[in-house]
N, CA, C and O atoms as a printed pandas DataFrame, in Angstrom:
     atom_number atom_name residue_name chain_id  residue_number  x_coord  y_coord  z_coord
0              1         N          MET        A               1    3.433    9.085   19.778
1              2        CA          MET        A               1    4.420    8.200   19.176
2              3         C          MET        A               1    4.354    8.334   17.660
3              4         O          MET        A               1    3.266    8.447   17.095
4              5         N          PRO        A               2    5.490    8.323   17.008
5              6        CA          PRO        A               2    5.507    8.461   15.552
6              7         C          PRO        A               2    4.895    7.243   14.859
7              8         O          PRO        A               2    4.887    6.130   15.385
8              9         N          ARG        A               3    4.388    7.505   13.666
9             10        CA          ARG        A               3    3.782    6.434   12.883
10            11         C          ARG        A               3    4.446    6.383   11.511
11            12         O          ARG        A               3    4.629    7.406   10.851
12            13         N          VAL        A               4    4.801    5.165   11.098
13            14        CA          VAL        A               4    5.353    4.934    9.772
14            15         C          VAL        A               4    4.306    4.158    8.981
15            16         O          VAL        A               4    3.754    3.170    9.465
16            17         N          VAL        A               5    4.040    4.617    7.760
17            18        CA          VAL        A               5    3.015    3.990    6.925
18            19         C          VAL        A               5    3.687    3.276    5.759
19            20         O          VAL        A               5    4.555    3.832    5.087
20            21         N          VAL        A               6    3.269    2.035    5.532
21            22        CA          VAL        A               6    3.727    1.263    4.379
22            23         C          VAL        A               6    2.508    1.026    3.493
23            24         O          VAL        A               6    1.550    0.369    3.898
24            25         N          ASP        A               7    2.558    1.569    2.280
25            26        CA          ASP        A               7    1.504    1.339    1.293
26            27         C          ASP        A               7    1.998    0.295    0.311
27            28         O          ASP        A               7    3.087    0.425   -0.249
28            29         N          VAL        A               8    1.195   -0.744    0.102
29            30        CA          VAL        A               8    1.563   -1.855   -0.777
30            31         C          VAL        A               8    0.558   -1.915   -1.923
31            32         O          VAL        A               8   -0.653   -1.940   -1.700
32            33         N          MET        A               9    1.073   -1.936   -3.146
33            34        CA          MET        A               9    0.212   -2.028   -4.331
34            35         C          MET        A               9    0.753   -3.106   -5.269
35            36         O          MET        A               9    1.960   -3.343   -5.332
36            37         N          LEU        A              10   -0.150   -3.746   -5.986
37            38        CA          LEU        A              10    0.282   -4.682   -7.019
38            39         C          LEU        A              10    1.082   -3.931   -8.074
39            40         O          LEU        A              10    0.779   -2.777   -8.379
40            41         N          LYS        A              11    2.074   -4.560   -8.617
41            42        CA          LYS        A              11    2.841   -3.953   -9.700
42            43         C          LYS        A              11    1.903   -3.713  -10.878
43            44         O          LYS        A              11    0.936   -4.455  -11.055
44            45         N          PRO        A              12    2.172   -2.692  -11.685
45            46        CA          PRO        A              12    1.249   -2.333  -12.777
46            47         C          PRO        A              12    0.960   -3.480  -13.749
47            48         O          PRO        A              12   -0.135   -3.554  -14.305
48            49         N          GLU        A              13    1.923   -4.367  -13.956
49            50        CA          GLU        A              13    1.721   -5.453  -14.927
50            51         C          GLU        A              13    0.949   -6.639  -14.344
51            52         O          GLU        A              13    0.650   -7.587  -15.070
52            53         N          ILE        A              14    0.621   -6.607  -13.055
53            54        CA          ILE        A              14   -0.097   -7.702  -12.409
54            55         C          ILE        A              14   -1.603   -7.426  -12.474
55            56         O          ILE        A              14   -2.064   -6.342  -12.118
56            57         N          LEU        A              15   -2.348   -8.411  -12.927
57            58        CA          LEU        A              15   -3.807   -8.306  -13.012
58            59         C          LEU        A              15   -4.396   -8.096  -11.620
59            60         O          LEU        A              15   -3.975   -8.744  -10.662
60            61         N          ASP        A              16   -5.360   -7.203  -11.508
61            62        CA          ASP        A              16   -5.998   -6.880  -10.227
62            63         C          ASP        A              16   -7.500   -7.134  -10.336
63            64         O          ASP        A              16   -8.262   -6.200  -10.589
64            65         N          PRO        A              17   -7.944   -8.394  -10.147
65            66        CA          PRO        A              17   -9.366   -8.694  -10.312
66            67         C          PRO        A              17  -10.255   -7.968   -9.306
67            68         O          PRO        A              17  -11.381   -7.600   -9.642
68            69         N          GLN        A              18   -9.782   -7.755   -8.093
69            70        CA          GLN        A              18  -10.603   -7.042   -7.112
70            71         C          GLN        A              18  -10.785   -5.587   -7.541
71            72         O          GLN        A              18  -11.886   -5.046   -7.441
72            73         N          GLY        A              19   -9.723   -4.957   -8.014
73            74        CA          GLY        A              19   -9.830   -3.594   -8.517
74            75         C          GLY        A              19  -10.771   -3.511   -9.709
75            76         O          GLY        A              19  -11.548   -2.563   -9.823
76            77         N          GLN        A              20  -10.706   -4.495  -10.594
77            78        CA          GLN        A              20  -11.603   -4.520  -11.754
78            79         C          GLN        A              20  -13.052   -4.677  -11.329
79            80         O          GLN        A              20  -13.939   -4.048  -11.905
80            81         N          ALA        A              21  -13.301   -5.508  -10.328
81            82        CA          ALA        A              21  -14.663   -5.700   -9.839
82            83         C          ALA        A              21  -15.208   -4.404   -9.236
83            84         O          ALA        A              21  -16.369   -4.056   -9.454
84            85         N          VAL        A              22  -14.379   -3.698   -8.485
85            86        CA          VAL        A              22  -14.807   -2.422   -7.899
86            87         C          VAL        A              22  -15.070   -1.406   -9.010
87            88         O          VAL        A              22  -16.063   -0.681   -8.962
88            89         N          ALA        A              23  -14.193   -1.350  -10.004
89            90        CA          ALA        A              23  -14.372   -0.412  -11.116
90            91         C          ALA        A              23  -15.671   -0.692  -11.865
91            92         O          ALA        A              23  -16.353    0.237  -12.297
92            93         N          ALA        A              24  -16.011   -1.957  -12.019
93            94        CA          ALA        A              24  -17.252   -2.310  -12.715
94            95         C          ALA        A              24  -18.486   -1.979  -11.879
95            96         O          ALA        A              24  -19.536   -1.654  -12.431
96            97         N          ALA        A              25  -18.369   -2.059  -10.555
97            98        CA          ALA        A              25  -19.516   -1.801   -9.684
98            99         C          ALA        A              25  -19.790   -0.311   -9.501
99           100         O          ALA        A              25  -20.941    0.074   -9.296
100          101         N          LEU        A              26  -18.789    0.517   -9.566
101          102        CA          LEU        A              26  -18.968    1.948   -9.295
102          103         C          LEU        A              26  -20.036    2.604  -10.173
103          104         O          LEU        A              26  -20.906    3.292   -9.639
104          105         N          PRO        A              27  -20.008    2.419  -11.507
105          106        CA          PRO        A              27  -21.063    3.046  -12.321
106          107         C          PRO        A              27  -22.464    2.539  -11.983
107          108         O          PRO        A              27  -23.431    3.298  -12.039
108          109         N          ARG        A              28  -22.572    1.264  -11.633
109          110        CA          ARG        A              28  -23.879    0.718  -11.259
110          111         C          ARG        A              28  -24.408    1.358   -9.985
111          112         O          ARG        A              28  -25.617    1.395   -9.754
112          113         N          LEU        A              29  -23.496    1.861   -9.160
113          114        CA          LEU        A              29  -23.893    2.507   -7.907
114          115         C          LEU        A              29  -23.993    4.025   -8.040
115          116         O          LEU        A              29  -24.184    4.731   -7.049
116          117         N          GLY        A              30  -23.862    4.521   -9.272
117          118        CA          GLY        A              30  -24.033    5.948   -9.514
118          119         C          GLY        A              30  -22.756    6.772   -9.467
119          120         O          GLY        A              30  -22.822    8.001   -9.480
120          121         N          PHE        A              31  -21.606    6.134   -9.414
121          122        CA          PHE        A              31  -20.333    6.853   -9.402
122          123         C          PHE        A              31  -19.740    6.819  -10.800
123          124         O          PHE        A              31  -19.237    5.787  -11.244
124          125         N          ASP        A              32  -19.802    7.943  -11.487
125          126        CA          ASP        A              32  -19.331    8.010  -12.862
126          127         C          ASP        A              32  -17.963    8.679  -12.935
127          128         O          ASP        A              32  -17.545    9.382  -12.015
128          129         N          GLY        A              33  -17.283    8.446  -14.044
129          130        CA          GLY        A              33  -16.018    9.121  -14.299
130          131         C          GLY        A              33  -14.799    8.409  -13.751
131          132         O          GLY        A              33  -13.683    8.900  -13.924
132          133         N          ILE        A              34  -14.967    7.283  -13.104
133          134        CA          ILE        A              34  -13.826    6.512  -12.610
134          135         C          ILE        A              34  -13.591    5.378  -13.592
135          136         O          ILE        A              34  -14.452    4.519  -13.780
136          137         N          VAL        A              35  -12.423    5.380  -14.215
137          138        CA          VAL        A              35  -12.181    4.424  -15.294
138          139         C          VAL        A              35  -11.293    3.253  -14.879
139          140         O          VAL        A              35  -11.255    2.230  -15.563
140          141         N          ARG        A              36  -10.572    3.399  -13.749
141          142        CA          ARG        A              36   -9.683    2.314  -13.336
142          143         C          ARG        A              36   -9.513    2.346  -11.818
143          144         O          ARG        A              36   -9.418    3.410  -11.207
144          145         N          VAL        A              37   -9.478    1.156  -11.232
145          146        CA          VAL        A              37   -9.270    1.031   -9.785
146          147         C          VAL        A              37   -8.190   -0.021   -9.567
147          148         O          VAL        A              37   -8.206   -1.082  -10.192
148          149         N          ARG        A              38   -7.251    0.284   -8.672
149          150        CA          ARG        A              38   -6.253   -0.682   -8.229
150          151         C          ARG        A              38   -6.415   -0.832   -6.720
151          152         O          ARG        A              38   -6.492    0.163   -6.000
152          153         N          GLN        A              39   -6.465   -2.039   -6.254
153          154        CA          GLN        A              39   -6.648   -2.329   -4.837
154          155         C          GLN        A              39   -5.279   -2.537   -4.205
155          156         O          GLN        A              39   -4.388   -3.120   -4.824
156          157         N          GLY        A              40   -5.107   -2.062   -2.968
157          158        CA          GLY        A              40   -3.834   -2.228   -2.279
158          159         C          GLY        A              40   -4.035   -2.420   -0.789
159          160         O          GLY        A              40   -5.151   -2.635   -0.315
160          161         N          LYS        A              41   -2.928   -2.336   -0.058
161          162        CA          LYS        A              41   -2.942   -2.505    1.395
162          163         C          LYS        A              41   -2.198   -1.336    2.029
163          164         O          LYS        A              41   -1.276   -0.779    1.433
164          165         N          ARG        A              42   -2.601   -0.976    3.229
165          166        CA          ARG        A              42   -1.933    0.072    4.007
166          167         C          ARG        A              42   -1.644   -0.486    5.390
167          168         O          ARG        A              42   -2.533   -1.016    6.057
168          169         N          PHE        A              43   -0.393   -0.362    5.814
169          170        CA          PHE        A              43    0.019   -0.780    7.144
170          171         C          PHE        A              43    0.477    0.448    7.903
171          172         O          PHE        A              43    1.284    1.222    7.389
172          173         N          GLU        A              44   -0.018    0.643    9.111
173          174        CA          GLU        A              44    0.410    1.739    9.976
174          175         C          GLU        A              44    1.200    1.132   11.129
175          176         O          GLU        A              44    0.666    0.346   11.912
176          177         N          LEU        A              45    2.464    1.500   11.226
177          178        CA          LEU        A              45    3.334    0.978   12.266
178          179         C          LEU        A              45    3.672    2.119   13.230
179          180         O          LEU        A              45    4.316    3.096   12.848
180          181         N          THR        A              46    3.237    1.985   14.464
181          182        CA          THR        A              46    3.584    2.959   15.496
182          183         C          THR        A              46    4.916    2.532   16.089
183          184         O          THR        A              46    5.065    1.398   16.542
184          185         N          VAL        A              47    5.883    3.442   16.085
185          186        CA          VAL        A              47    7.222    3.088   16.532
186          187         C          VAL        A              47    7.528    3.767   17.857
187          188         O          VAL        A              47    7.007    4.838   18.168
188          189         N          ASP        A              48    8.371    3.125   18.613
189          190        CA          ASP        A              48    8.807    3.642   19.904
190          191         C          ASP        A              48   10.050    4.486   19.682
191          192         O          ASP        A              48   11.034    4.010   19.117
192          193         N          GLY        A              49   10.010    5.714   20.115
193          194        CA          GLY        A              49   11.165    6.585   19.980
194          195         C          GLY        A              49   11.174    7.347   18.674
195          196         O          GLY        A              49   10.156    7.468   17.992
196          197         N          GLU        A              50   12.335    7.852   18.346
197          198        CA          GLU        A              50   12.524    8.704   17.177
198          199         C          GLU        A              50   12.567    7.889   15.886
199          200         O          GLU        A              50   13.042    6.753   15.876
200          201         N          VAL        A              51   12.072    8.473   14.809
201          202        CA          VAL        A              51   12.133    7.818   13.503
202          203         C          VAL        A              51   13.451    8.243   12.843
203          204         O          VAL        A              51   13.574    9.346   12.311
204          205         N          THR        A              52   14.411    7.349   12.895
205          206        CA          THR        A              52   15.731    7.607   12.323
206          207         C          THR        A              52   15.856    6.893   10.977
207          208         O          THR        A              52   14.979    6.119   10.592
208          209         N          ASP        A              53   16.943    7.158   10.273
209          210        CA          ASP        A              53   17.197    6.444    9.017
210          211         C          ASP        A              53   17.303    4.943    9.261
211          212         O          ASP        A              53   16.847    4.144    8.442
212          213         N          ASP        A              54   17.906    4.558   10.388
213          214        CA          ASP        A              54   18.004    3.128   10.718
214          215         C          ASP        A              54   16.629    2.519   10.951
215          216         O          ASP        A              54   16.371    1.387   10.541
216          217         N          ARG        A              55   15.748    3.264   11.607
217          218        CA          ARG        A              55   14.383    2.767   11.859
218          219         C          ARG        A              55   13.633    2.601   10.536
219          220         O          ARG        A              55   12.937    1.606   10.336
220          221         N          ILE        A              56   13.775    3.570    9.640
221          222        CA          ILE        A              56   13.130    3.476    8.316
222          223         C          ILE        A              56   13.675    2.270    7.556
223          224         O          ILE        A              56   12.911    1.546    6.917
224          225         N          ALA        A              57   14.971    2.049    7.617
225          226        CA          ALA        A              57   15.568    0.890    6.955
226          227         C          ALA        A              57   15.012   -0.409    7.529
227          228         O          ALA        A              57   14.783   -1.370    6.794
228          229         N          GLU        A              58   14.797   -0.436    8.841
229          230        CA          GLU        A              58   14.216   -1.616    9.482
230          231         C          GLU        A              58   12.787   -1.859    8.994
231          232         O          GLU        A              58   12.400   -2.999    8.737
232          233         N          VAL        A              59   12.012   -0.791    8.868
233          234        CA          VAL        A              59   10.642   -0.918    8.360
234          235         C          VAL        A              59   10.668   -1.398    6.911
235          236         O          VAL        A              59    9.841   -2.224    6.526
236          237         N          ARG        A              60   11.600   -0.898    6.103
237          238        CA          ARG        A              60   11.728   -1.372    4.715
238          239         C          ARG        A              60   12.013   -2.879    4.674
239          240         O          ARG        A              60   11.438   -3.607    3.865
240          241         N          ARG        A              61   12.903   -3.331    5.554
241          242        CA          ARG        A              61   13.195   -4.765    5.608
242          243         C          ARG        A              61   11.951   -5.567    6.006
243          244         O          ARG        A              61   11.707   -6.649    5.471
244          245         N          ALA        A              62   11.169   -5.031    6.944
245          246        CA          ALA        A              62    9.921   -5.699    7.341
246          247         C          ALA        A              62    8.946   -5.753    6.171
247          248         O          ALA        A              62    8.266   -6.759    5.968
248          249         N          ALA        A              63    8.879   -4.667    5.403
249          250        CA          ALA        A              63    7.988   -4.637    4.243
250          251         C          ALA        A              63    8.422   -5.658    3.206
251          252         O          ALA        A              63    7.584   -6.367    2.648
252          253         N          GLU        A              64    9.714   -5.743    2.942
253          254        CA          GLU        A              64   10.226   -6.704    1.953
254          255         C          GLU        A              64   10.041   -8.148    2.405
255          256         O          GLU        A              64    9.860   -9.042    1.578
256          257         N          THR        A              65   10.087   -8.377    3.719
257          258        CA          THR        A              65   10.044   -9.730    4.262
258          259         C          THR        A              65    8.628  -10.210    4.545
259          260         O          THR        A              65    8.305  -11.372    4.295
260          261         N          LEU        A              66    7.775   -9.320    5.067
261          262        CA          LEU        A              66    6.474   -9.763    5.575
262          263         C          LEU        A              66    5.291   -9.018    4.972
263          264         O          LEU        A              66    4.289   -9.641    4.620
264          265         N          LEU        A              67    5.386   -7.706    4.846
265          266        CA          LEU        A              67    4.209   -6.910    4.483
266          267         C          LEU        A              67    3.889   -6.953    2.996
267          268         O          LEU        A              67    2.726   -6.833    2.612
268          269         N          ALA        A              68    4.895   -7.121    2.162
269          270        CA          ALA        A              68    4.684   -7.125    0.712
270          271         C          ALA        A              68    5.345   -8.355    0.103
271          272         O          ALA        A              68    6.301   -8.904    0.649
272          273         N          ASN        A              69    4.817   -8.767   -1.029
273          274        CA          ASN        A              69    5.448   -9.807   -1.836
274          275         C          ASN        A              69    6.177   -9.086   -2.967
275          276         O          ASN        A              69    5.542   -8.696   -3.947
276          277         N          PRO        A              70    7.501   -8.896   -2.858
277          278        CA          PRO        A              70    8.212   -8.080   -3.841
278          279         C          PRO        A              70    8.189   -8.627   -5.261
279          280         O          PRO        A              70    8.553   -7.916   -6.198
280          281         N          VAL        A              71    7.771   -9.865   -5.437
281          282        CA          VAL        A              71    7.671  -10.418   -6.782
282          283         C          VAL        A              71    6.512   -9.768   -7.540
283          284         O          VAL        A              71    6.625   -9.495   -8.735
284          285         N          ILE        A              72    5.395   -9.521   -6.842
285          286        CA          ILE        A              72    4.213   -8.990   -7.518
286          287         C          ILE        A              72    3.748   -7.643   -6.978
287          288         O          ILE        A              72    2.825   -7.044   -7.529
288          289         N          GLU        A              73    4.383   -7.153   -5.894
289          290        CA          GLU        A              73    3.930   -5.913   -5.274
290          291         C          GLU        A              73    5.070   -4.914   -5.115
291          292         O          GLU        A              73    6.223   -5.290   -4.901
292          293         N          ASP        A              74    4.726   -3.646   -5.222
293          294        CA          ASP        A              74    5.616   -2.542   -4.888
294          295         C          ASP        A              74    5.137   -1.955   -3.568
295          296         O          ASP        A              74    3.974   -2.111   -3.195
296          297         N          PHE        A              75    6.046   -1.274   -2.861
297          298        CA          PHE        A              75    5.626   -0.619   -1.630
298          299         C          PHE        A              75    6.367    0.692   -1.455
299          300         O          PHE        A              75    7.456    0.898   -1.992
300          301         N          THR        A              76    5.737    1.580   -0.680
301          302        CA          THR        A              76    6.373    2.824   -0.281
302          303         C          THR        A              76    6.322    2.917    1.224
303          304         O          THR        A              76    5.404    2.404    1.865
304          305         N          VAL        A              77    7.328    3.583    1.785
305          306        CA          VAL        A              77    7.409    3.792    3.230
306          307         C          VAL        A              77    7.471    5.287    3.459
307          308         O          VAL        A              77    8.258    5.986    2.821
308          309         N          ARG        A              78    6.632    5.786    4.383
309          310        CA          ARG        A              78    6.643    7.219    4.689
310          311         C          ARG        A              78    6.304    7.409    6.158
311          312         O          ARG        A              78    5.645    6.580    6.787
312          313         N          VAL        A              79    6.773    8.519    6.674
313          314        CA          VAL        A              79    6.508    8.863    8.061
314          315         C          VAL        A              79    5.336    9.837    8.089
315          316         O          VAL        A              79    5.331   10.832    7.363
316          317         N          GLU        A              80    4.348    9.550    8.926
317          318        CA          GLU        A              80    3.216   10.472    9.092
318          319         C          GLU        A              80    3.523   11.447   10.201
319          320         O          GLU        A              80    4.083   11.067   11.230
320          321         N          PRO        A              81    3.163   12.702   10.003
321          322        CA          PRO        A              81    3.423   13.698   11.051
322          323         C          PRO        A              81    2.563   13.451   12.295
323          324         O          PRO        A              81    2.658   14.198   13.269
């Protein structure tokens, strides 16, 4: 069955305290060279049948309504092979 992935990230202008906490912890754990971390969400939706333009539009509506807060978050929708 096909899978559609929705990745949700905070908009660049929104403060990301969890990402900042991870960025601060990485050097203490021996991971150097990482200067910025942004935390996000990934949703994998397994769909029944073919992934059509209408199905993608339906997933976009679900992302706008439930999966993401469009005021503070951006999202992308993609089909996984």
